[in-house]
C-alpha positions as CSV (number, residue, x, y, z in Angstrom):
1,M,45.7,-123.0,-99.1
2,T,42.7,-122.1,-101.3
3,M,42.4,-118.4,-102.1
4,V,39.0,-116.9,-102.1
5,N,38.5,-114.3,-104.8
6,K,36.2,-111.6,-103.4
7,P,34.0,-110.1,-106.2
8,F,35.0,-106.5,-106.9
9,G,37.7,-106.7,-104.2
10,S,40.4,-105.2,-106.4
11,T,38.2,-102.3,-107.6
12,P,39.9,-99.1,-106.6
13,G,37.9,-96.8,-104.3
14,R,38.2,-94.4,-101.4
15,D,40.7,-95.1,-98.7
16,V,38.7,-96.5,-95.9
17,A,41.8,-96.5,-93.7
18,L,41.2,-92.8,-93.3
19,D,37.7,-93.3,-91.8
20,Q,37.0,-92.1,-88.3
21,P,35.0,-94.1,-85.8
22,R,31.2,-93.9,-86.1
23,V,29.8,-90.7,-84.5
24,F,26.7,-92.5,-83.3
25,D,26.5,-95.8,-81.4
26,V,22.9,-96.9,-81.7
27,G,23.1,-99.6,-79.0
28,R,24.9,-97.4,-76.5
29,H,22.5,-94.5,-76.9
30,Y,19.5,-96.8,-76.5
31,Y,21.0,-97.8,-73.1
32,E,22.1,-94.2,-72.1
33,Q,18.6,-92.8,-72.9
34,R,16.8,-95.5,-70.8
35,H,16.0,-93.1,-67.9
36,R,14.4,-90.5,-70.3
37,I,12.4,-93.3,-72.0
38,H,11.2,-94.5,-68.6
39,E,10.3,-91.0,-67.4
40,D,8.4,-90.3,-70.6
41,A,6.8,-93.8,-70.9
42,A,3.3,-92.5,-70.0
43,V,3.5,-89.7,-72.6
44,L,4.8,-92.0,-75.2
45,R,1.9,-94.5,-74.6
46,A,-0.6,-91.6,-74.8
47,L,1.0,-90.4,-78.1
48,I,1.0,-93.9,-79.5
49,G,-2.7,-94.2,-78.7
50,A,-3.4,-90.8,-80.2
51,V,-1.7,-91.8,-83.5
52,G,-3.6,-95.1,-83.4
53,W,-1.5,-96.8,-86.1
54,P,0.8,-99.3,-84.3
55,N,1.2,-101.5,-87.3
56,D,3.5,-98.9,-88.8
57,L,5.7,-98.5,-85.7
58,T,5.8,-100.7,-82.7
59,S,6.2,-99.4,-79.1
60,A,9.8,-100.7,-79.0
61,Q,10.6,-98.9,-82.3
62,W,9.1,-95.7,-80.8
63,A,11.6,-96.1,-78.0
64,Q,14.5,-96.9,-80.3
65,W,13.9,-93.8,-82.5
66,Y,13.2,-91.7,-79.5
67,S,16.6,-92.7,-78.1
68,V,18.2,-91.9,-81.4
69,A,16.6,-88.4,-81.5
70,L,17.6,-87.7,-77.9
71,G,21.1,-89.1,-78.2
72,F,22.0,-87.6,-81.6
73,A,20.3,-84.3,-80.6
74,P,19.9,-82.9,-84.1
75,D,18.9,-79.3,-84.8
76,L,16.9,-80.4,-87.8
77,V,14.9,-83.6,-88.5
78,I,13.7,-84.1,-92.1
79,E,10.9,-86.7,-92.3
80,L,10.4,-88.2,-95.7
81,G,7.0,-89.9,-95.4
82,R,4.7,-89.2,-92.5
83,G,1.6,-91.4,-92.9
84,Y,-0.4,-91.1,-89.7
85,G,2.5,-89.6,-87.9
86,N,4.1,-92.1,-85.5
87,S,7.6,-90.7,-86.2
88,T,6.3,-87.1,-86.3
89,A,4.9,-87.4,-82.8
90,L,8.0,-89.1,-81.3
91,F,10.3,-86.5,-82.9
92,A,8.1,-83.7,-81.6
93,Q,8.2,-85.2,-78.1
94,A,12.0,-85.4,-78.4
95,A,12.1,-81.7,-79.5
96,W,10.0,-80.8,-76.5
97,R,12.4,-82.7,-74.3
98,L,15.5,-81.2,-75.8
99,G,14.2,-77.7,-76.1
100,R,15.5,-77.3,-79.6
101,M,15.0,-79.2,-82.8
102,K,13.1,-78.3,-86.0
103,I,11.1,-81.0,-87.7
104,V,10.2,-80.6,-91.3
105,S,7.8,-83.4,-92.2
106,L,7.0,-84.0,-95.9
107,C,4.2,-86.2,-97.1
108,V,1.1,-86.1,-99.3
109,S,-1.0,-87.8,-96.7
110,G,-3.5,-85.7,-94.7
111,E,-4.2,-87.9,-91.6
112,W,-1.8,-85.9,-89.4
113,A,-3.6,-82.6,-89.8
114,S,-7.1,-83.9,-90.1
115,M,-7.1,-86.7,-87.4
116,V,-4.0,-87.2,-85.4
117,A,-2.8,-83.6,-84.5
118,P,-6.3,-82.7,-83.0
119,R,-6.2,-85.8,-80.8
120,I,-2.6,-85.0,-79.7
121,A,-3.6,-81.4,-78.9
122,K,-5.8,-82.7,-76.1
123,L,-2.8,-84.3,-74.4
124,V,0.0,-81.8,-74.7
125,D,0.9,-78.1,-74.2
126,P,0.0,-76.0,-77.3
127,A,3.7,-75.1,-77.6
128,W,4.5,-78.8,-78.2
129,F,3.6,-78.3,-81.9
130,A,5.9,-75.2,-82.3
131,N,8.8,-77.1,-83.7
132,V,6.7,-79.2,-86.2
133,D,6.5,-78.0,-89.8
134,A,4.2,-80.7,-91.2
135,R,3.8,-80.0,-94.9
136,R,1.4,-81.8,-97.2
137,T,3.4,-81.8,-100.3
138,D,5.2,-83.9,-102.9
139,I,8.5,-85.1,-101.3
140,L,10.2,-85.0,-104.8
141,A,9.3,-81.3,-105.2
142,A,10.7,-79.9,-101.9
143,D,13.6,-77.4,-101.9
144,Y,16.2,-79.3,-99.7
145,G,18.8,-76.6,-100.0
146,E,16.4,-74.2,-98.3
147,I,15.3,-76.8,-95.7
148,I,18.8,-77.7,-94.7
149,A,20.2,-74.2,-95.0
150,N,22.4,-73.4,-92.0
151,H,21.4,-76.3,-89.8
152,Q,24.5,-78.0,-88.4
153,R,23.3,-81.4,-87.3
154,V,20.7,-83.3,-89.3
155,L,18.6,-86.4,-88.8
156,V,16.8,-87.8,-91.8
157,L,14.0,-90.4,-91.6
158,W,13.8,-92.0,-95.0
159,D,10.4,-93.7,-94.8
160,A,9.0,-93.1,-98.3
161,H,9.9,-95.7,-100.8
162,G,10.7,-96.2,-104.5
163,F,13.6,-95.6,-106.8
164,E,12.7,-91.9,-107.3
165,I,12.9,-91.2,-103.5
166,A,16.2,-93.2,-103.4
167,E,17.6,-91.1,-106.1
168,L,16.5,-88.0,-104.2
169,V,18.1,-89.1,-100.9
170,L,21.4,-90.4,-102.4
171,G,21.8,-87.8,-105.2
172,E,20.3,-84.6,-103.7
173,I,20.0,-84.8,-99.9
174,L,23.1,-86.8,-98.9
175,P,25.6,-84.6,-100.8
176,R,24.1,-81.5,-99.0
177,L,24.7,-83.2,-95.7
178,S,28.2,-84.6,-96.3
179,D,29.9,-81.6,-94.8
180,R,28.1,-81.7,-91.4
181,P,27.1,-84.4,-88.8
182,H,24.1,-86.4,-90.1
183,L,22.3,-89.7,-89.7
184,V,19.8,-91.3,-92.1
185,L,17.3,-93.8,-90.6
186,M,15.6,-96.2,-92.9
187,H,12.5,-98.2,-91.9
188,D,11.4,-101.6,-93.1
189,I,14.8,-103.2,-93.5
190,S,15.5,-106.4,-91.5
191,D,18.8,-108.1,-90.9
192,N,18.5,-111.7,-91.9
193,R,21.4,-112.6,-89.6
194,Y,19.6,-111.5,-86.4
195,A,15.9,-110.7,-87.0
196,G,14.6,-114.2,-87.7
197,V,13.5,-113.5,-91.2
198,P,14.0,-116.5,-93.6
199,R,16.4,-116.6,-96.5
200,S,14.3,-119.3,-98.1
201,Y,11.8,-118.3,-100.8
202,G,9.3,-120.4,-98.9
203,G,7.5,-121.3,-102.2
204,H,6.8,-117.6,-102.9
205,P,7.6,-116.1,-106.3
206,L,10.7,-114.0,-107.0
207,W,10.3,-110.4,-105.7
208,K,9.9,-108.1,-108.7
209,G,9.8,-104.7,-107.0
210,S,7.4,-103.0,-104.6
211,R,5.1,-101.8,-107.4
212,W,4.7,-105.4,-108.6
213,Q,4.0,-106.4,-105.0
214,Q,1.4,-103.8,-104.5
215,K,-0.3,-104.7,-107.7
216,T,-0.3,-108.4,-107.1
217,G,-0.7,-108.5,-103.3
218,A,2.3,-110.9,-103.0
219,W,3.3,-109.5,-99.6
220,D,5.2,-112.6,-98.6
221,S,7.7,-112.2,-101.4
222,R,10.8,-110.4,-100.2
223,V,14.2,-109.5,-101.5
224,N,17.5,-110.4,-99.8
225,I,20.6,-108.2,-100.7
226,G,23.5,-109.1,-98.5
227,W,22.1,-109.0,-95.0
228,M,19.2,-106.7,-96.0
229,N,15.8,-108.3,-96.1
230,S,12.9,-106.1,-97.3
231,I,10.0,-105.5,-99.6
232,Q,11.2,-102.1,-100.6
233,D,13.1,-101.0,-103.8
234,Q,15.5,-98.8,-101.8
235,V,17.6,-101.8,-100.6
236,I,18.8,-102.3,-104.2
237,A,19.8,-98.6,-104.4
238,L,21.4,-98.9,-101.0
239,A,23.5,-101.9,-102.0
240,D,24.6,-100.2,-105.1
241,F,25.6,-97.0,-103.3
242,S,27.3,-99.0,-100.6
243,A,29.4,-101.0,-103.2
244,R,30.4,-97.9,-105.1
245,N,31.5,-96.0,-102.0
246,D,32.9,-98.9,-99.9
247,L,30.4,-98.0,-97.2
248,E,28.7,-100.1,-94.6
249,I,24.9,-99.8,-94.3
250,E,24.4,-100.1,-90.5
251,S,21.9,-102.6,-89.1
252,A,20.0,-101.7,-86.0
253,D,19.3,-105.4,-85.5
254,R,23.0,-106.2,-85.4
255,D,23.9,-103.1,-83.4
256,Y,21.4,-103.8,-80.6
257,T,21.9,-107.6,-80.5
258,E,25.7,-107.4,-80.3
259,F,25.8,-104.4,-77.9
260,F,23.5,-106.0,-75.4
261,A,25.0,-109.5,-75.8
262,A,28.4,-107.9,-74.9
263,H,26.7,-106.1,-71.9
264,P,24.1,-108.5,-70.5
265,A,23.8,-106.5,-67.3
266,Y,22.7,-103.5,-69.5
267,A,20.1,-105.7,-71.1
268,N,18.7,-106.7,-67.7
269,E,18.5,-103.0,-66.7
270,M,16.6,-102.2,-69.9
271,R,14.1,-105.0,-69.3
272,Q,13.6,-104.1,-65.7
273,Q,13.2,-100.4,-66.4
274,L,11.3,-100.4,-69.8
275,G,9.9,-103.9,-70.0
276,E,9.3,-105.7,-73.3
277,E,7.0,-102.9,-74.3
278,F,9.8,-100.4,-75.0
279,F,12.9,-102.7,-75.1
280,S,13.9,-105.0,-78.0
281,V,17.2,-105.9,-79.6
282,I,15.3,-106.1,-83.0
283,G,14.4,-103.0,-84.8
284,H,13.8,-103.9,-88.4
285,W,15.6,-100.7,-89.5
286,A,18.9,-99.6,-90.9
287,S,21.0,-96.4,-90.9
288,L,23.5,-94.6,-93.1
289,S,26.0,-91.7,-92.5
290,L,28.9,-90.3,-94.3
291,T,30.1,-88.5,-91.2
292,G,33.6,-89.5,-90.3
293,K,34.1,-91.3,-93.6
294,A,36.9,-90.2,-95.9
295,G,35.8,-89.2,-99.5
296,P,35.6,-88.9,-102.3
297,F,32.1,-90.2,-102.6
298,H,30.2,-91.2,-105.7
299,F,26.6,-89.8,-105.8
300,P,24.0,-90.7,-108.4
301,G,22.9,-87.9,-110.8
302,I,19.5,-86.3,-110.5
303,T,16.8,-86.7,-113.2
304,G,13.5,-85.0,-113.8
305,W,12.8,-81.4,-113.0
306,R,15.8,-81.2,-110.6
307,A,18.1,-81.6,-113.6
308,A,16.6,-78.6,-115.4
309,S,19.0,-75.9,-116.2
310,S,16.7,-73.3,-117.8
311,R,13.6,-71.4,-116.7
312,C,11.3,-68.6,-117.8
313,D,8.3,-66.9,-116.2
314,I,4.8,-68.1,-117.0
315,V,2.0,-65.7,-118.0
316,A,-1.4,-66.8,-116.7
317,D,-4.6,-64.9,-117.7
318,E,-6.3,-65.2,-114.3
319,L,-3.2,-64.6,-112.2
320,P,-1.7,-61.1,-111.8
321,R,1.9,-60.7,-112.6
322,G,4.2,-61.2,-109.7
323,A,2.8,-62.5,-106.4
324,A,-0.8,-63.6,-106.5
325,E,-3.4,-64.5,-103.9
326,I,-6.3,-66.9,-104.5
327,V,-9.0,-67.9,-102.1
328,T,-10.5,-71.4,-102.3
329,A,-14.0,-72.4,-101.2
330,A,-14.8,-74.7,-98.4
331,V,-16.1,-77.3,-100.9
332,P,-14.0,-80.3,-101.8
333,W,-12.5,-80.1,-105.4
334,A,-14.1,-76.7,-106.1
335,Y,-12.2,-74.7,-108.7
336,A,-10.9,-71.3,-107.4
337,S,-9.0,-70.3,-110.5
338,T,-8.6,-71.8,-114.0
339,S,-6.0,-70.0,-116.2
340,E,-4.8,-70.2,-119.7
341,W,-1.1,-69.9,-119.6
342,R,2.0,-69.6,-121.8
343,P,5.7,-69.4,-121.2
344,R,7.1,-65.9,-121.4
345,G,10.2,-67.2,-123.1
346,S,10.8,-69.6,-126.0
347,P,11.6,-73.0,-124.5
348,P,12.5,-75.8,-127.0
349,L,9.5,-77.9,-127.9
350,N,11.3,-81.2,-128.1
351,V,12.5,-81.4,-124.4
352,Q,10.6,-82.2,-121.2
353,S,9.4,-79.2,-119.3
354,W,7.7,-78.6,-116.0
355,I,5.5,-76.0,-114.4
356,R,7.0,-75.0,-111.1
357,C,4.6,-73.1,-108.8
358,R,6.0,-71.8,-105.5
359,L,3.3,-71.0,-103.0
360,R,2.2,-70.8,-99.4
361,V,-1.2,-72.0,-98.0
362,Q,-3.2,-70.7,-95.1
363,G,-6.1,-73.0,-94.2
364,G,-7.0,-76.3,-95.7
365,P,-5.2,-78.3,-98.4
366,I,-5.4,-77.1,-102.0
367,G,-4.6,-78.6,-105.3
368,V,-2.6,-77.3,-108.3
369,S,-3.6,-79.2,-111.4
370,L,-3.0,-79.3,-115.1
371,L,-6.0,-80.1,-117.3
372,T,-6.1,-81.9,-120.6
373,P,-6.6,-79.5,-123.6
374,D,-10.3,-80.4,-123.7
375,G,-10.6,-79.6,-120.0
376,R,-12.2,-82.9,-119.1
377,A,-9.5,-84.5,-116.9
378,F,-6.4,-83.7,-115.0
379,V,-3.1,-84.5,-116.6
380,Q,-1.4,-84.1,-113.3
381,S,-2.5,-82.9,-109.9
382,Q,-0.6,-82.2,-106.7
383,V,-1.7,-81.3,-103.2
384,A,-0.1,-78.6,-101.1
385,S,-0.7,-77.4,-97.5
386,S,2.0,-75.5,-95.8
387,T,2.5,-72.0,-94.4
388,S,6.1,-72.4,-95.4
389,P,7.0,-71.9,-99.1
390,V,6.6,-75.2,-101.0
391,D,7.0,-76.1,-104.7
392,V,4.4,-77.8,-106.8
393,V,5.8,-79.3,-109.9
394,L,3.7,-80.5,-112.9
395,A,5.1,-82.2,-116.0
396,V,3.9,-80.6,-119.2
397,P,3.2,-83.3,-121.8
398,D,3.1,-81.0,-124.8
399,L,3.8,-77.3,-124.9
400,T,1.9,-76.8,-128.1
401,R,-1.3,-78.2,-126.6
402,R,-1.5,-76.6,-123.2
403,G,-4.4,-77.4,-120.9
404,R,-5.6,-74.9,-118.3
405,L,-3.9,-74.5,-115.0
406,V,-6.3,-74.9,-112.0
407,I,-6.0,-73.9,-108.4
408,H,-8.7,-75.7,-106.4
409,T,-9.8,-77.1,-103.0
410,W,-8.5,-80.6,-102.3
411,D,-10.4,-83.3,-100.5
412,S,-11.4,-81.5,-97.3
413,P,-14.2,-79.0,-97.0
414,M,-11.9,-76.2,-95.8
415,A,-11.2,-72.8,-97.4
416,A,-7.7,-71.6,-97.9
417,Q,-5.7,-68.5,-98.9
418,V,-3.1,-69.4,-101.6
419,H,-0.2,-67.1,-101.9
420,I,1.6,-67.8,-105.2
421,D,5.1,-66.3,-105.0
422,D,6.5,-67.6,-108.3
423,L,5.1,-69.3,-111.4
424,S,7.7,-70.5,-113.9
425,L,8.5,-73.1,-116.6
426,V,11.7,-75.1,-116.2
427,W,13.4,-77.4,-118.6
């Protein structure tokens, strides 16, 4: 008999024999939540219409994630990437249904606040928004220790892409969730065994990363890693994390297809009750959880400002010491404060450092920016809009040639009150 040598099969790892069964059965919960989906179908249609961006999430995917939220019943949803807010709206509706669930939505996009939420407000009770904390902020700068805090059951939607976000999820967020029930949903990943996506190159060039794809417009080039078919960099990080930890990345396409193939009567019920609009065995998404899995786990290290181990206060000439309040004008990009600044301590000049500004915003979106030394351009600029404390982090290219620090209105003609709670340099 010919022996097949499985690559890396002899590499020692964690003892998977100690794993417990999965805490969440995607297929079964889709079926078990069919009555709620049916009862809320009119509301879901109205919300889908209000968001007005169906190319990001189909009606069937709305129903699938709605069933996940209702079935898993988390007390916290962390949304990494919001866009127009398809997932924000369906999670908010699930929170309204369940009566408890906090949603912290993180994204730099402004369409939710400026366009979508006002349209939804015409359809729902004002209290519908009570559980939604939609922050306009840099996902990489958020304080996930504070966000997760004492929450006991956490659902994460990982819908922002790139290796930096992958490092954040796998190296910062997942370790914080490993001691409590959790589930991570990942969009834009198809199962080439079930979803009808080709394995052939089809004459298209080799996929060279999502940034290359965006630059060249080669949208038909995709990457296949195992069963995962995608245009997103995160599948490479996921495959690496899976191999290091002997973990299965779960496929919604497989879970739904196999569950309903094993229960054809259930599939008939779903079609009769929900129709093709809200029922599909293909989801084009994946999931990951460490819950029930025996460790130890291997997590990637964190780079950038999160790896900083030292800090000192910053002195800014236009900002009072301690907490400060600045009012921006209702004029896009108008400067409200421009400050010369210096670190109070003596950080080394040969290491990367970052300005970390912790603030709260009442009103429209604002920007925190670092100017070039001649004041003619922004070195870095970040948007912030949240009544909850958020961090804005700006890399300092050269401590010996410091451009001014600017607080200004962002792209909307809306005034704001900016409460700065902390201004520091980290390295």
